N, C-alpha and C positions, 0 to 999 in steps of 0.2 A: 504494500500500500504506500510505500514511501514515494513512489513516482506520482502519486495523486496529491501529495502535499503542495505541489506547485500550481494549484488551481488559482486562477485570478479571482478577484472579488466577485465579478459577474458570474463566473462559473460556480463559485460557492453559493451565491444567491439562487442560481438555477437549480443546483443540487438540493438546497433546502426546500425550494418550492416543490420539486419533484417528490421529495420525501413526504411533505405534507399532503400532496395530491394522492400518493399511494395510500397513506394512512386514512384519508377521508373516503376514497373510493372503494378501497378493498378491506378497510377495517384492520389493517396490519399494525403490529406493534412498531415502535420506533426502531428497534433492532432489526426487524424483518425488512422494513422499508429502507434502512441504511444499507443493508446487505444487498438489496436489489440495485440501489443507485450506485453503489461501489462497483458492482458487476457491470452495469451499463457504462460507467465511466472508463473502466478498464477496457471494455470492448471498443469503445470509441477511440481510446488512446492507441490500441493495437491497430485499428484500421488506418490511423493517420501515419503509421510508420511503415 
């Protein structure tokens, strides 16, 4: 996860919004939503390389 620490402020805001969206829409816990968002961010990062 260390490569995710370089997120810009905007990316951090988008991640927080996505976490809140998942929690609201799917009724997920914070941990579950964070896990999904981290996986999405990792996939996006790998696609860009």
